[in-house]
C-alpha positions in Angstrom: -11.0 -5.5 19.7 -12.8 -7.9 17.4 -12.4 -5.5 14.6 -8.6 -5.3 15.2 -8.5 -9.1 15.3 -10.2 -9.3 11.9 -8.2 -6.4 10.2 -4.8 -7.5 11.3 -4.8 -10.9 9.4 -6.0 -9.1 6.3 -3.3 -6.5 6.6 -0.7 -9.2 6.9 -2.0 -11.2 3.9 -2.0 -8.0 1.8 1.6 -7.4 2.7 2.6 -11.0 1.8 0.6 -11.3 -1.4 2.6 -8.8 -3.5 5.9 -10.6 -2.5 4.5 -13.9 -3.7 3.1 -12.5 -7.0 6.5 -10.8 -7.8 8.2 -14.2 -7.3 5.7 -15.8 -9.7 6.3 -13.0 -12.4 10.0 -13.5 -12.6 11.4 -14.3 -16.0 12.9 -17.8 -16.4 15.1 -18.1 -19.5 14.8 -21.9 -19.3 11.0 -21.8 -19.5 9.7 -23.1 -22.9 7.9 -20.8 -25.3 4.2 -20.3 -24.4 3.1 -18.4 -27.4 -0.4 -19.2 -28.7 -1.7 -18.3 -32.2 -5.0 -16.4 -31.9 -6.7 -13.9 -34.1 -4.4 -14.5 -37.1 -3.3 -11.7 -39.4 -1.3 -11.9 -42.6 1.7 -9.7 -43.5 3.8 -9.5 -46.6 7.3 -8.7 -45.5 10.4 -7.9 -47.6 13.7 -7.8 -45.6 16.4 -6.3 -47.7 20.1 -5.8 -47.0 22.2 -3.4 -49.1 26.0 -3.6 -48.8 28.6 -1.4 -50.3 31.8 -3.5 -50.1 35.2 -1.7 -49.5 37.3 -0.9 -52.5 39.2 -3.9 -54.0 37.0 -6.4 -52.2 37.6 -9.8 -53.7 34.8 -11.7 -52.0 31.9 -10.2 -50.2 30.2 -12.6 -47.8 26.7 -11.9 -46.5 24.7 -13.8 -43.9 21.0 -13.2 -43.9 18.8 -14.5 -41.1 15.6 -16.3 -42.3 12.3 -16.2 -40.4 10.9 -19.4 -39.1 7.6 -20.8 -38.1 7.1 -21.4 -34.3 4.3 -21.5 -31.8 3.5 -17.8 -32.3 3.8 -17.4 -36.1 3.6 -19.3 -39.4 6.0 -18.3 -42.1 5.2 -19.3 -45.7 6.4 -18.5 -49.3 10.0 -17.5 -48.5 12.0 -16.4 -51.5 15.5 -15.1 -51.9 16.9 -12.8 -54.5 20.1 -10.7 -55.2 20.8 -7.6 -57.3 22.6 -6.6 -59.5 24.3 -10.0 -60.0 22.4 -13.2 -59.5 23.9 -15.3 -56.7 22.5 -18.6 -55.4 22.5 -18.6 -51.6 23.7 -21.4 -49.4 21.0 -22.3 -46.8 22.3 -23.4 -43.4 21.0 -24.0 -39.9 23.2 -23.0 -37.0 23.8 -25.8 -34.5 23.2 -24.1 -31.1 19.6 -22.8 -31.4 18.6 -24.1 -34.9 18.2 -20.7 -36.5 18.2 -20.7 -40.3 20.2 -18.3 -42.5 21.1 -17.7 -46.1 24.8 -17.3 -47.0 25.8 -15.3 -50.1 29.3 -14.9 -51.7 29.7 -12.0 -54.2 32.9 -12.4 -56.1 34.8 -9.3 -57.5 32.4 -6.9 -55.8 34.7 -3.9 -56.2 32.9 -1.2 -54.3 29.5 -1.6 -56.1 26.2 -1.9 -54.1 25.0 -5.5 -53.6 21.6 -6.3 -52.2 20.0 -9.5 -50.8 16.3 -9.7 -50.2 14.2 -12.3 -48.3 10.5 -12.3 -49.0 8.0 -13.9 -46.7 
């Protein structure tokens, strides 16, 4: 009887514990970022976009997202280039989340490939 009295509370606790831990592991989209930088590594990244505009395109508009530094990463040495024509990008920040992007306008594109590259 004493064994049953000792085992029964343990069995009840083990049944309750998974329910509580699943509640704690639920994702909360309002929770702030908790990334921590540890054991840093360095990567050289080239993000390229190649676009073939439709025939008789007068203005080709391209938006290119730009990487940003945050709690989990540090982004340095960002450069932007275009090919075959040189186009200076407009740099903007969207208002809702603060994401940065480059905006290119290729005039008289006429069905030729255009590329934009971000180097970080």
